[in-house]
Each structure stands twice: as C-alpha cells, then as structure tokens.
C-alpha positions in Angstrom: 16.8 -90.2 8.6 16.6 -87.0 6.9 19.1 -84.0 7.3 17.0 -81.3 8.9 15.3 -81.0 12.3 11.8 -81.3 10.3 12.6 -84.3 9.2 13.8 -86.1 12.5 10.6 -85.0 14.2 9.2 -86.4 11.5 10.8 -89.8 12.3 10.2 -89.4 16.2 6.4 -89.0 15.7 6.7 -92.2 13.1 8.4 -94.4 15.9 5.8 -93.0 18.4 2.8 -93.7 16.9 1.4 -96.9 17.7 -2.3 -98.2 17.4 -5.4 -96.7 15.5 -5.4 -99.6 12.5 -9.0 -98.7 11.9 -8.7 -95.5 11.2 -5.6 -95.7 9.4 -7.4 -98.0 7.0 -10.2 -95.8 6.5 -7.5 -93.3 5.6 -5.9 -95.4 3.5 -9.3 -96.4 1.4 -10.0 -92.2 1.6 -6.8 -91.6 -0.4 -7.0 -94.9 -2.9 -10.4 -93.7 -3.8 -9.0 -90.3 -5.0 -12.7 -88.6 -4.1 -13.6 -85.8 -2.2 -14.4 -86.7 1.4 -14.3 -84.8 4.7 -13.4 -86.8 7.9 -14.4 -85.3 11.2 -12.1 -87.0 14.4 -13.2 -86.1 17.8 -13.0 -87.3 21.2 -11.6 -86.1 24.6 -8.2 -84.0 25.2 -5.6 -86.3 25.5 -6.8 -88.9 23.4 -4.5 -88.7 19.8 -6.3 -86.5 17.6 -3.2 -84.6 16.7 -1.0 -87.5 16.6 -3.5 -89.2 14.4 -3.4 -86.2 11.8 0.3 -86.1 11.7 0.6 -89.8 11.2 -2.8 -89.1 8.2 0.3 -86.3 6.9 2.8 -89.3 6.6 0.4 -91.8 5.1 -1.1 -88.8 2.3 2.9 -87.8 1.8 3.9 -91.4 0.6 0.8 -91.7 -1.4 1.7 -89.0 -3.4 -0.2 -86.2 -1.9 1.3 -83.7 0.2 -0.8 -82.7 2.9 -1.3 -79.3 4.5 -2.0 -78.8 8.4 -3.7 -76.0 9.5 -4.5 -75.0 13.6 -8.4 -73.8 13.3 -7.4 -70.5 14.2 -5.6 -69.8 11.2 -8.8 -71.1 9.2 -10.9 -68.9 10.7 -8.2 -65.5 11.4 -7.0 -65.1 7.3 -10.1 -65.8 5.3 -9.3 -67.0 1.7 -5.8 -67.8 2.9 -5.4 -71.0 4.1 -7.1 -72.7 0.9 -4.9 -70.6 -1.2 -1.9 -72.8 0.6 -3.2 -75.7 -0.8 -1.0 -77.4 -3.8 -2.5 -76.4 -7.4 -3.9 -79.9 -7.9 -7.6 -81.3 -8.3 -7.2 -84.2 -4.8 -4.7 -81.8 -2.1 -5.4 -83.1 1.5 -6.1 -80.6 4.2 -5.7 -81.3 8.0 -7.3 -79.4 10.1 -6.9 -79.7 14.2 -8.0 -77.7 17.0 -12.2 -77.8 16.4 -12.7 -77.2 19.7 -13.9 -73.4 20.5 -18.0 -72.9 20.6 -19.7 -73.6 17.0 -18.1 -70.6 15.4 -14.9 -72.3 14.4 -16.6 -75.6 13.1 -18.9 -73.3 10.9 -17.0 -71.2 9.5 -14.4 -74.0 8.6 -17.8 -75.6 7.3 -19.4 -72.7 5.3 -16.3 -70.6 4.3 -13.3 -72.5 3.9 -14.1 -76.3 2.6 -16.3 -74.7 0.3 -13.3 -72.9 -1.5 -12.0 -76.2 -1.5 -11.5 -78.7 -4.9 -14.2 -81.0 -5.5 -11.5 -84.4 -4.9 -10.4 -82.4 -1.7 -9.4 -85.1 0.6 -10.2 -83.2 4.5 -9.5 -84.4 8.0 -10.6 -81.9 10.5 -10.4 -82.9 14.7 -12.1 -81.2 17.9 -13.5 -82.7 20.8 -16.8 -82.8 20.1 -18.2 -84.2 17.3 -20.3 -82.2 14.6 -23.9 -81.2 15.1 -26.3 -82.8 14.3 -27.0 -80.6 11.0 -24.0 -81.5 9.6 -24.9 -85.0 9.5 -28.7 -84.2 8.6 -27.6 -82.0 5.7 -28.3 -83.5 2.6 -25.1 -82.0 1.0 -22.9 -84.3 3.5 -24.6 -87.3 2.8 -21.8 -89.6 1.2 -19.1 -86.8 2.2 -18.8 -86.7 5.6 -16.7 -89.5 7.7 -17.1 -89.9 11.7 -14.3 -91.6 13.3 -14.5 -91.1 17.3 -11.5 -92.0 19.2 -11.3 -93.8 22.5 -8.5 -94.8 24.5 -5.6 -97.4 23.4 -6.3 -101.3 24.2 -3.9 -102.8 26.6 -1.9 -104.4 24.2 -0.9 -100.7 22.1 -0.4 -99.3 25.5 2.0 -101.7 26.4 3.6 -100.9 23.1 3.8 -97.0 23.5 4.9 -97.1 27.4 7.8 -100.1 25.6 8.5 -97.2 22.9 8.6 -94.2 25.3 11.7 -96.8 27.2 9.3 -97.4 30.2 10.9 -100.8 32.0 8.4 -103.5 32.1 8.5 -104.1 35.6 7.0 -100.5 36.2 4.1 -101.0 33.2 1.3 -102.6 35.2 0.8 -99.7 37.8 1.3 -97.2 34.6 -1.5 -98.9 32.6 -3.3 -98.8 35.4 -3.0 -95.5 36.1 -3.6 -93.8 32.2 -6.3 -96.7 31.3 -5.6 -96.6 27.9 -5.5 -92.2 27.6 -2.5 -91.7 25.4 -1.8 -88.6 27.1 -1.5 -90.0 30.4 0.7 -92.6 29.1 3.2 -90.1 28.0 3.3 -88.4 31.8 3.8 -92.0 33.1 7.0 -92.4 30.7 8.1 -88.8 31.8 7.6 -90.0 35.2 9.3 -92.8 34.6 12.1 -91.5 32.9 13.0 -89.0 35.9 13.1 -92.0 38.7 9.3 -91.5 39.6 6.4 -93.9 39.4 2.8 -93.4 38.6 0.2 -94.0 41.0 -3.4 -93.2 41.7 -6.7 -94.1 39.2 -9.7 -91.8 38.3 -11.0 -89.6 35.2 -8.5 -88.7 32.8 -8.0 -84.7 34.4 -7.4 -86.3 37.5 -4.6 -88.3 36.1 -3.1 -86.0 34.3 -3.4 -84.0 37.2 -1.3 -86.3 39.4 1.1 -87.6 36.9 1.8 -84.2 36.5 2.4 -83.5 40.0 4.8 -86.7 40.3 6.8 -85.3 37.2 7.0 -81.4 38.8 8.3 -83.6 41.9 11.3 -85.6 39.8 12.2 -82.6 37.7 16.2 -82.4 37.9 16.6 -78.5 39.0 14.1 -76.1 40.3 14.8 -73.8 37.2 13.9 -76.8 35.0 10.4 -76.6 36.9 10.1 -73.1 35.9 10.8 -73.8 32.1 8.2 -76.7 32.2 5.9 -73.6 33.7 7.3 -71.1 31.9 6.2 -73.0 28.6 2.4 -73.0 29.5 2.1 -69.0 28.9 3.4 -68.8 25.9 2.1 -70.0 22.5 5.0 -72.1 21.7 8.9 -72.1 23.5 12.0 -71.6 21.6 15.2 -71.3 22.8 16.2 -67.8 22.6 12.9 -67.2 24.1 13.4 -69.6 27.2 16.7 -67.6 28.2 14.5 -64.7 28.4 12.0 -66.6 30.6 14.4 -68.0 33.2 16.6 -64.8 32.5 19.9 -67.6 31.9 22.5 -67.0 28.9 22.1 -70.2 27.9 19.2 -72.2 28.2 20.2 -74.6 25.7 20.1 -77.7 28.4 16.4 -76.4 29.7 14.9 -76.3 26.3 16.7 -79.9 25.2 14.8 -81.4 28.2 11.7 -80.1 28.0 11.8 -81.3 24.3 12.4 -84.7 25.5 9.5 -84.9 27.4 6.6 -86.8 25.9 4.0 -84.4 27.2 5.7 -82.0 24.9 5.3 -81.1 21.2 8.3 -80.1 18.8 7.0 -78.0 15.8 8.5 -75.5 13.3 7.6 -72.8 15.9 8.9 -74.9 19.0 7.6 -76.6 21.6 4.6 -76.4 23.7 3.0 -78.8 26.1 -0.5 -80.6 25.4 -2.9 -78.4 25.8 -4.3 -80.5 28.8 -0.9 -80.4 30.7 -0.6 -76.6 29.4 -4.3 -75.9 31.4 -3.1 -77.6 34.5 0.3 -75.8 34.5 -1.1 -72.4 34.0 -3.9 -73.4 36.9 -1.1 -74.8 39.6 1.4 -71.8 39.0 -1.7 -69.5 39.6 -2.2 -70.9 42.8 1.1 -71.4 44.0 3.2 -68.4 42.6 1.1 -65.7 41.0 3.8 -63.3 41.0 5.7 -65.5 38.9 3.1 -66.0 36.6 3.0 -62.3 36.6 7.1 -62.0 35.9 6.6 -64.5 33.0 4.8 -63.2 31.2 6.0 -59.8 31.6 9.3 -61.6 30.1 7.8 -63.2 27.6 6.2 -59.0 26.3 9.4 -57.6 26.8 11.0 -60.2 24.4 8.2 -60.2 21.9 8.8 -56.3 21.5 12.4 -56.4 20.9 11.6 -59.3 18.4 9.7 -57.4 16.6 11.7 -54.4 17.0 14.1 -56.2 15.0 12.3 -58.0 12.3 11.3 -56.8 9.0 9.6 -59.9 8.1 5.5 -59.5 7.7 4.7 -63.0 7.6 6.9 -63.2 11.5 5.4 -60.1 12.5 2.4 -61.7 12.0 3.7 -64.5 14.1 5.3 -62.0 17.0 1.5 -60.7 17.2 0.1 -64.3 16.7 2.4 -64.8 20.2 1.6 -61.7 21.7 -2.1 -62.1 21.4 -1.7 -66.0 23.4 -0.2 -64.0 26.0 -2.9 -61.3 26.9 -5.3 -63.8 26.2 -7.0 -63.6 29.4 -6.9 -59.3 29.3 -10.7 -58.0 29.0 -9.3 -54.9 27.4 -6.3 -56.3 25.5 -7.7 -59.7 24.5 -10.9 -58.3 22.2 -8.5 -56.2 20.7 -6.3 -59.5 19.4 -8.8 -61.7 19.3 -8.3 -62.2 15.1 -4.7 -63.8 15.6 -5.1 -64.7 19.4 -8.3 -66.6 19.3 -9.1 -66.7 15.9 -12.4 -64.3 15.6 -14.8 -65.9 13.0 -15.9 -64.4 9.8 -16.8 -60.7 10.8 -16.1 -59.2 14.2 -19.1 -59.3 16.8 -20.4 -57.8 19.5 -23.7 -57.9 20.8 -25.1 -59.7 17.7 -23.5 -56.7 15.5 -20.9 -57.4 13.0 -18.6 -55.3 10.9 -18.4 -55.5 6.4 -15.8 -58.1 5.6 -14.3 -54.8 3.4 -14.8 -51.2 2.3 -18.6 -50.9 1.4 -20.3 -49.6 -2.3 -23.3 -49.2 -3.4 -26.8 -49.4 -1.1 -24.3 -49.9 2.0 -22.4 -47.0 1.3 -26.2 -45.0 0.9 -26.8 -46.2 4.4 -23.5 -44.7 5.6 -24.5 -41.3 3.9 -28.0 -41.7 5.3 -26.3 -41.8 8.9 -23.6 -38.8 8.3 -26.6 -37.1 7.2 -28.5 -37.3 10.6 -26.1 -36.8 13.0 -24.2 -34.2 10.9 -25.8 -32.8 8.1 -25.8 -33.6 4.2 -22.5 -32.0 3.5 -20.9 -34.3 5.8 -23.0 -37.2 3.6 -21.3 -35.9 0.0 -18.2 -36.1 1.9 -18.5 -39.9 2.8 -19.9 -40.8 -0.1 -16.8 -39.0 -2.1 -14.4 -40.2 -0.1 -15.3 -43.5 -0.4 -14.7 -43.3 -4.1 -10.8 -42.8 -3.9 -8.4 -45.2 -3.4 -6.5 -43.3 0.0 -10.6 -43.8 1.7 -12.5 -46.8 2.7 -15.9 -47.1 4.6 -16.7 -49.9 6.9 -20.3 -50.4 8.2 -21.7 -51.9 11.6 -24.7 -53.8 11.3 -27.4 -55.4 13.4 -28.8 -59.0 13.6 -31.5 -57.7 11.6 -29.2 -56.7 8.6 -29.4 -53.0 8.3 -26.6 -50.7 9.0 -26.2 -49.9 12.9 -23.0 -47.5 12.5 -20.1 -46.9 10.2 -16.4 -45.3 9.7 -13.9 -43.8 7.0 -10.8 -44.0 7.4 -8.7 -41.9 5.1 -4.8 -42.3 4.1 -2.9 -39.3 4.0 0.5 -38.6 3.1 1.2 -35.1 4.7 -0.6 -33.0 2.3 -4.4 -33.1 0.5 -4.4 -35.6 -2.0 -4.9 -34.1 -5.1 -8.2 -33.0 -6.5 -9.5 -34.6 -2.9 -12.8 -33.0 -1.5 -12.6 -29.9 0.2 -12.6 -31.4 3.8 -12.1 -29.2 7.0 -11.0 -32.2 8.8 -8.4 -33.2 6.2 -7.0 -29.5 6.3 -6.1 -29.5 10.2 -4.8 -32.9 10.3 -2.4 -32.2 6.9 -1.4 -28.5 8.3 -0.7 -30.1 11.5 1.2 -33.0 9.7 3.0 -30.4 7.6 4.5 -28.6 10.9 4.6 -31.5 13.6 3.6 -34.9 12.1 7.1 -35.5 11.2 6.1 -37.6 8.3 9.0 -39.3 6.0 9.1 -40.8 2.7 7.0 -44.1 2.8 5.2 -43.1 6.2 1.3 -42.3 6.6 -1.0 -41.0 8.8 -4.3 -42.4 9.4 -7.2 -39.8 9.7 -10.9 -41.8 10.9 -12.7 -39.0 9.7 -16.4 -40.4 10.3 -18.0 -42.7 13.1 -20.7 -42.9 14.5 -23.3 -44.7 15.8 -26.9 -44.6 13.8 -29.3 -44.0 17.3 -26.2 -42.9 19.7 -24.1 -40.8 17.6 -20.8 -40.7 19.4 -22.0 -41.6 22.6 -20.9 -44.9 24.5 -22.8 -47.8 22.4 -22.1 -51.7 21.3 -21.6 -49.7 17.8 -19.0 -47.4 19.6 -16.9 -50.1 21.3 -16.9 -52.0 18.3 -15.8 -49.7 16.1 -13.2 -48.9 18.6 -12.3 -52.5 18.6 -12.4 -52.7 14.6 -10.1 -49.1 14.5 -7.5 -50.9 17.1 -7.3 -53.9 14.5 -6.8 -52.1 11.4 -3.8 -50.7 12.9 -2.4 -54.1 13.9 -2.7 -55.8 10.6 -3.7 -53.5 8.0 -4.3 -54.5 4.3 -1.6 -52.4 3.2 1.1 -49.9 5.2 1.3 -49.4 8.5 0.5 -45.9 9.7 3.0 -43.9 11.6 0.0 -42.1 13.3 -3.6 -42.1 13.7 -6.0 -39.2 14.6 -9.1 -39.5 15.8 -11.6 -36.1 16.0 -14.4 -36.3 18.2 -17.3 -34.5 18.0 -17.3 -34.3 22.4 -13.5 -34.2 23.1 -14.4 -32.9 26.6 -16.0 -36.1 27.3 -13.9 -38.6 25.4 -10.9 -36.7 27.0 -10.4 -39.6 29.8 -11.3 -42.4 27.9 -8.2 -41.3 24.8 -5.9 -40.9 27.6 -6.1 -44.1 29.3 -5.3 -45.7 25.7 -2.1 -42.8 24.9 -4.5 -40.8 22.7 -3.2 -37.2 23.3 -5.3 -34.4 23.1 -4.4 -32.3 19.4 -5.8 -28.7 20.0 -3.9 -27.4 17.0 -6.0 -30.3 14.6 -9.1 -29.3 15.6 -11.7 -27.7 13.0 -15.1 -27.0 12.9 -18.3 -28.6 10.4 -20.7 -27.5 9.7 -20.7 -24.8 13.1 -19.7 -27.5 15.2 -16.0 -27.8 16.6 -14.3 -31.0 16.6 -11.6 -32.0 19.3 -8.8 -33.8 17.7 -6.6 -36.9 19.4 -3.6 -38.3 17.9 -1.7 -41.4 19.0 2.1 -41.6 17.5 3.1 -45.4 16.9 6.4 -44.2 16.4 6.9 -43.4 20.0 5.1 -46.3 21.6 4.4 -49.2 18.8 1.7 -51.3 19.0 3.4 -54.6 21.3 4.5 -51.5 23.8 1.0 -50.1 23.2 -0.7 -53.3 24.2 1.0 -54.0 26.8 0.6 -50.5 28.5 -3.2 -51.4 28.4 -2.3 -54.7 29.8 -0.6 -53.4 32.9 -3.0 -50.3 33.0 -5.7 -52.9 33.5 -4.4 -54.0 36.8 -3.1 -51.1 38.2 -5.2 -49.6 41.1 -4.6 -46.2 39.7 -4.2 -46.9 35.4 -2.9 -43.5 34.8 0.1 -44.0 37.3 0.9 -46.4 34.1 3.0 -43.8 32.0 2.8 -45.1 28.3 6.3 -46.9 27.4 9.2 -45.0 26.0 12.9 -45.9 24.8 15.6 -45.2 27.3 16.4 -42.0 25.2 13.0 -40.9 23.0 13.4 -41.7 19.6 14.4 -38.9 17.4 12.4 -38.7 13.8 14.6 -37.1 11.1 13.0 -36.6 7.5 14.8 -37.5 4.4 17.4 -34.9 3.9 17.9 -34.9 7.6 19.1 -38.1 7.7 21.6 -38.5 5.1 22.7 -35.2 6.6 23.7 -37.3 9.7 24.8 -40.6 7.5 27.7 -38.0 6.0 28.6 -36.8 9.4 28.7 -40.5 10.6 30.5 -41.7 7.9 33.5 -38.6 8.6 33.5 -40.0 11.6 33.1 -43.7 11.8 36.6 -45.0 12.3 37.2 -41.8 14.9 37.3 -43.4 18.6 34.5 -40.4 19.8 33.7 -39.9 15.7 29.8 -40.8 16.3 29.5 -39.2 19.5 26.5 -36.9 19.6 25.5 -38.2 15.8 21.8 -37.5 15.6 21.3 -41.2 14.3 22.0 -42.6 17.6 18.5 -41.6 18.5 17.0 -43.1 15.5 14.6 -46.7 15.0 17.5 -47.5 12.8 20.2 -47.6 15.9 17.3 -48.3 18.5 16.0 -51.4 16.7 19.5 -52.7 16.5 20.3 -52.3 20.1 16.7 -53.8 20.8 18.3 -57.2 19.7 20.7 -57.6 23.0 20.6 -60.2 25.2 17.0 -61.0 27.1 17.4 -59.4 30.6 18.9 -56.2 29.6 19.3 -52.9 30.2 18.4 -50.2 28.1 21.4 -49.4 25.6 23.9 -46.9 26.9 26.0 -44.6 24.7 28.5 -47.6 24.1 26.1 -49.8 22.9 24.2 -46.9 20.6 27.7 -45.9 19.1 28.6 -49.8 18.3 25.0 -50.1 16.8 25.5 -47.5 14.4 28.6 -48.6 13.6 27.4 -52.1 12.9 24.6 -50.8 10.9 26.7 -48.7 8.3 29.5 -51.7 8.5 26.3 -54.1 7.6 25.3 -51.9 4.8 28.4 -51.6 2.9 28.4 -55.2 3.5 26.0 -55.5 1.4 27.4 -53.0 -1.6 30.3 -55.0 -1.8 27.9 -58.0 -2.2 26.3 -56.4 -4.8 28.1 -56.8 -8.5 26.6 -53.5 -9.9 28.1 -51.5 -6.5 31.9 -53.1 -7.1 33.1 -49.7 -8.1 31.0 -47.4 -5.6 31.5 -49.6 -2.6 35.6 -49.5 -3.1 35.4 -45.9 -3.3 33.7 -46.0 0.1 35.7 -48.6 1.6 39.0 -47.1 1.0 37.8 -43.4 1.8 35.4 -44.0 5.5 36.1 -47.4 6.3 39.5 -48.0 6.1 40.9 -44.7 4.8 43.6 -44.8 2.2 44.5 -40.6 2.9 43.3 -38.3 1.0 40.7 -38.0 -2.2 43.8 -38.2 -4.4 45.2 -40.7 -2.7 42.3 -42.7 -3.0 42.0 -42.0 -6.5 45.4 -43.1 -7.9 45.3 -46.2 -5.3 42.1 -47.6 -7.5 43.8 -46.2 -10.8 41.2 -43.5 -11.2 40.9 -39.7 -12.0 39.8 -37.4 -9.0 36.5 -36.8 -11.1 35.4 -40.2 -11.6 36.8 -41.2 -8.1 34.3 -39.2 -6.9 31.5 -40.0 -9.0 31.9 -43.3 -7.5 32.0 -41.9 -4.3 28.8 -40.2 -4.4 27.0 -43.4 -5.7 28.3 -45.2 -2.8 27.7 -42.8 -0.3 24.2 -42.9 -1.9 23.4 -46.7 -1.9 24.7 -46.5 1.8 22.2 -44.2 3.1 19.6 -45.6 0.8 19.9 -48.8 2.4 20.2 -47.4 6.0 17.5 -45.6 5.2 15.3 -48.5 4.3 16.4 -50.1 7.2 15.0 -47.0 9.6 11.8 -47.1 7.7 11.1 -50.9 8.6 12.9 -50.8 11.9 9.8 -50.9 14.8 7.9 -54.3 13.9 4.1 -53.5 14.3 4.0 -49.7 14.5 6.8 -49.0 12.2 7.0 -47.9 9.4 5.7 -50.7 7.4 7.4 -53.7 7.9 8.5 -55.5 4.3 7.5 -52.5 2.6 10.0 -52.2 -0.5 10.8 -49.0 -2.4 7.7 -49.3 -4.8 4.9 -48.6 -2.1 7.3 -45.9 -0.4 6.1 -42.4 -2.7 9.1 -40.6 -1.7 11.8 -43.3 -2.3 15.3 -43.1 -0.5 16.5 -39.5 0.2 18.8 -37.4 -1.8 22.6 -37.5 -1.0 25.7 -36.2 -2.1 29.4 -37.0 -0.8 30.8 -36.0 2.4 32.9 -33.2 1.3 
C-alpha cells in the first residue's frame, strides 16, 4: 500500500473491481499495439463506466504509459489546456468521462480535443449513450473507433462484488434479485446491509436505486448522518471543512469518514461525491421532503465558497472554487448561464439563439465588420476609435456572429490603470473614465479598471435583443475568468442610461454621472461596479437571492460587516509603520487603517464555518498575525537575515532604544538604521502583495506577481 491517501484510494478501487474481462482484454490489446485508437464505453448511469476507466488507468500505468483522466466538462471549458496536460510522449493515454450532455460535449471532444493529440494516442471515452452514427460512418474513424457497450454484471461477478463489500452470504440472494447485476444498485445493497437493513423490491434500475436509497436513509446512524448524505448531493464535491460548514458542527470527521465509507460515494482528489443517480435521487427527495433545508444547505455552501475564495490566492484553486460555486447555482436561470463554462462546460464559443462570440480578439476582416457596425450607429469617429483601440495592447474587440457567419454585433474592452495610456487615441469616454478613476476610483498599484468602450447589435444597437443578452453574459465571464488580471472596477457606458438604469441597478451597477461623456453630439451615461467591495462570488450570490425574492431590490448588495477601506500605496505604507509602533501594546493597533483592509478581512474570513462577522478583537488579532507571518517570511529568507534581526529587536520583541538595539546587534547606529529601513520595506512589500491578492474572484488579481504590477511595492521608510 502506498504512503499517500491517493495510493490508498487507488488500492481500494483495485480491490473492489470485479468482472469486465472482455473490456479489459480489449484495452490490454490496444495498449500493447501502441497505435492510435479511440475506445467508446457506453451504458446507463451506474453501470460502471467510471469504475472501468479507473481500471484502464491502472492498466496503462502498469504498462508504462501513465494516463491522464478528464471530465468532459474540462475538455469543453478550457480549450487546448487538456491536451497540454498530457505527458510529452508520442503514445499518451487519455481517459474522458461524462460525455452525457447533448451532442455539444461529444462533438467538441471529437472536433477540438482529439485532433490535437499525437497520432499514437490511446483514448477512452465514456458516456451513457452510444456515439451518433456519423462517428461510425465517417471514413476518418474507420479502424480507429471501437465501441464497448456495458451491461449488467453476471450473477457470479455480482456475488463476488457483494462478497468484497462485506455482504454476508446469507443475505446476498435478495440483494442479487433486487440489483439484477447493476453495479450501483449492488453498491447500495452493500451500504444497506452494512447499516443492518435488508434489500427488497425489484424493477427498473431507477426504481431500484430509489428503493435501496430509501432503506439506506432509514438505517443511517443519526439525523446528522442523513443530512451529511443529503448535503453531499448539493455540492460538486465534499471535503471535511465544507461538510463542517454545511452541518454547522465544529468537527465533521465522523460524518466525513462515514460518507467516504459508503459504496455509492466516490472518493477523489477534491473530496467525495455520490454517484450521479444517487445524487439525483437525494436531490429530488430533499426538494420534496424539506425544500427549506435545501435552501439552507446551498446558502451555507455559498458562504463557505466565498470565505475560501477570500483567503486563497492560488489561481488554479480559485478556478476550482468557481467551479464549485457554478455547480451550486446550476439551476439558476440568472446565474447559471453566466457560470456555464465552469459549471456545465459550454462547448466552444458561447451560444444564445444560435449566436456565437469570436473565441478571441478579432483583426482583419472581422474588425472591419465591427467598425462598420460602429459607423452605422455612432458615426465615422466611433469606427475610427474601434479600429485604433483594437490595435493596442490595452484593448480587445470581439464580434458576435449569427448562423450565417456574418457579424451581428460586437464589443470593445479597454483596460485602464487610472490615466489614459500613452499615445492613446483621443477618446472622450476614456478621458471621462480616467478623470473619475484619478479622483474617486482609488485604484492602487497593480489594479486596473475595465471600460466596456463599445457594445452594440448590428440591428438593434443597444436595445434589448439576443445579441445584447449574449454580450452581457460574455462581459460577466470576462470578469470571472479573465485571460489576464481581474479588474478592480468595471465601467459600462450606455447611450440610453434612463432605460438601462433599472436593469443595471438589479445587477449592482450604480449610476455614475461624474463619468458621463459626449461623443458625436450624443450624451452617454456611465455605470460602475466595484469588484473589490462586492467580489464576484458575493455578487453572484446576490443575483441568485434577488432571483428568488418577491421584491428583488429588497435584497441589498452584500457588504463586509464594516466597509473595506481601499488604501493607496503611500497610505498603506504609512499605516504599516504606525502598526509596527503599536504592535506589542495591548491597544496599539486600535484604530489602525489596516483593520478595514482586505489584508485583514481576508484573514478573518478564514475563521470557522458559521461564524459571525469579525469584531474589533478578531481584526486586531488578524492584523498581528499578518505582520508576524510576513516577518516570519523575512526570517526564512537568507538575504533578509540582517533586516529581519533589526526589525525583530525594534518592533516584534523590542530591546529598548535604537542605540540599545544597535549595540545588541554589534552595529553602528547608522548601519542598524539602514538594516531597519530595509526590514520595514520588505515587510511592507509582503503585506502590500497580500493586500492586492486578497479577495479571490473580484479581488486584486490573485496569483499576480510583482512583475505584473506596474506600480510595484509601495515606497516605504522606517518608523521614526
């Protein structure tokens, strides 16, 4: 047995695998041949497709060809990324599970993912239905595609499975009659038997699953165990901390271990999750039995994801949290489409009423089409601005196309850092936006604003239309998963601000008359949303709440218990100097401007599940923790050793006057002060970096390094 949890999971799957001898032999033959092939497993839910893919992965690993396993949603959502995750060898093995959506999923895998693979790649696909006839009739697939339909296990393999799951021989016969060889039903039989129940009933598989699940729920040890199982059906994957938040308990270990031990629950690298059929039945039963409990569980999960996002600055984990959040709101007609690429994996360009958006910024003829549309509605000068901005690094133009392939609309985005870019086109909208940003936007080093400079339909301009709806969705997605830095502020101008004011207010875009501007004799009204004060996950939660409310505007935008303070670099550095002076005094940090920053709010968000908003004591403790954590990073850095010692003896554990500290360090006073200034500067730099990276989606660009921040760290000098 391996030393890692993953090794234990693999070993448990190997021990529990039975049957499928023909499919195993076919895959072994293809592995040995070393030539390109595509295996397509298909069969109803719960028939064992995922289990067989895991078995294929073990066979590939043993043959010296490590396999990469993907969910179909990953293959659909991230373009070329899945192919890039394969090992750099001519004969990789790729396993893709979950081709269960309508043909969009399969077609994307077939047309976009598979052609990128090496010629000798071995691919195994799995879905509930067989591929369409066009796959088999296509000459390009002749000799390449092999179909492997999966059916129930025979009686001998079914009995072996129950034996391996610990079901006593005396009760196996009734379980076999009930499950009829269906692997998921057999797993539920084992769970029921493990809790002292007995399988009964027979019929089509969904009814069998429903019957067995009802018996399992009747036999759970406590009501909290039942809630744990029901809660796992509401989230994409369940971890122990998330389960603690959902159950509102301090220690969820007993319930998590119980979940992980159920045969109908899968364990993976991101937690545990019930099988799809079990999940669907649990969700349906909870909706019927206790809809208020379902709402409460989803609200707790949403709050947990927001806390997790606020304290985690790793971009890959941010995307994972966003996927969790997307799944949680998968049923929302408002939030669901916005989150489709991560929640459901929209294939290729976004589609709405047979419209599509260009996969990247346009040039050439497509840009000419956008300029033509701009000229029709806003004049020749607007067309020139679209053309000139689109040739610059700060701007991007995307086109919306109809089923005929002709541009039906477009939008242009400009990234602003507070002042008009050097040598930029003379643009009244940019001048107005930058004037407001300089006076009131409070952008700090590394933060940017996103100006939606142009957005329009060819036929309806800025009126409500399918093109406008698709552009709205795409603009939101540019914020949720941008290619570069996430904007701190989004600015949206409208040609008819009075008409759009109610709609913008409903999605928390406030009217901003100070940034209004005039172009070609038309007055445009500006709207703004500050993602630092209402980050993306909190914003999406608000949309979902407003959707359910009788009076949507009665649901106020979520805010921190105390409004967050946005400090510029110089004010932040000054506040750090003041905090160092008061660090060891009991009330020395009271009133510090840092207490209301994201640096502190993000650390407070890491508190236990279900906790109330942080009070003054919690904020002071979080600030002290942040300072000491940054100091510890200095201590661990060899090049910062002298600076740390000067900082340590002056502020962390004061040794007296500066002269006394210099004597303690065996340094001249001038040299000591030089080291102290360096220590304060490095400490401030680390805290500033954390301040910018706090806040998750909607924050200051999680994961961005100093090289991406034009302003760099704040200028600092040591406290006097």
